[in-house]
N, C-alpha and C positions, 0 to 999 in steps of 0.2 A: 504494500500500500504506500502510495507516495503523497507526501504533502510538503509544502514549502514554507508554511508559517510556523511560528513557535507553538509548542503544545500548551493547552490550557490546563490539563491535568496529567500527572504521571502517577501510575499505579504500580507499586512494587508487590509482586505476588510470589510467595515463598512456596515452592513445590517440594513435596517429599522426595527424598533420595530415591533414584531409580524410576521416577515417574515423569521425567522430562519429555520423553517421546509420547507418552499418553497425553500429557498436557498440550503439547504442540498439535497432536492429531485432533484433540477435542476442540481446540481453538479453530483449526482449519475446517473440520468436518461438522461441527455443531454450531459454534458461535458465528462464524462468517456466513453460513447459509441463513441463519436466523436474522442476522443484521440485514442481509440483502432482501429477505422476504418482508420483514416487519418494519424496518427502518432504513429504507434505501437512501434517505437523505444523509445518513451517517456513514454510509459505505465510503471507504477510502479516507475517512477522517480519523483513523487511528492506525497505529502500527505496533508490532510486538518485537521485543528484543530478547533473544535467548541468552541466558547467562553463559559465561565462558566455561569451558570444560576444565580448564586449568586455573582455577581461582587462586590468585596470590594470597598469601597469608595476610589476615587482617581485613579482607574484603567480605562483605555480606553477599551471599549468593541469592539472587532473585531474578525472576523474569520481570521485565519492565514493559508496561503498556503506556504508550503516549497517545492521548486523546486531543484532537485539534478541533477548532471551530467553536461556535457560540453555544453549543448544547450545555445544559446543566448537568451536574454530576449524576443526578438520578437517572438521566436519560441513558446512561451507560450501564445501569444495573442489569445483571444477567437474568434474574428471576422474572421480572416483568417482560423482558425481551423474549424469554423462552415461552412464557404464558401466551404472548401474542403470536409467536411463530409456530409453536408446537402444541398448544393447549395445556391445561393444568396438569394432567397426568404425566405426560412426557416431560413437562417442565420440572416436576418433582424428581423424576428419574435423572434428568440431566444435572440438576442442582446437587443431588446426592453424589453422583459420580464426581462432579467438580469439587465438592467439599472433601471427598475422600482423598483427593490428590494434594490438598493444601497442607502446608506445614506451618500453622499459625495464622494469624490475621493478616490481611492485606493492609498496606500502608498507602494512603493517597496524599499527593502533594498538589496543591493548586498553584498555578503560576500566572504572573501578569505578562510575561514576555521576556525577551532577551534584553539585557542591559548592555548598552554600548560602553566599551572601555577605551 
């Protein structure tokens, strides 16, 4: 996904050891199609960064999701997105699978834009 503006939100997602491929597949096969179907105006307004396989000592290992555009933070929540795209029963299953991959709480950062130095 390509954007040229500064992100509005950055979401750090901590995934359990050994579940990176599952998480990436889930984002590609479940989240992206839901976004295209239910919220096409947000398509291409976010991108996902995979953590380095060789994390240097002292680094926190996380997947980073960058959200762009004028949407509110709630517009990016998965559960309502899945409800819209897949219905409540499938949404619950997708959320259960997602939560099973998580290693702690996600951390969200709101940004105002880049500062010129």
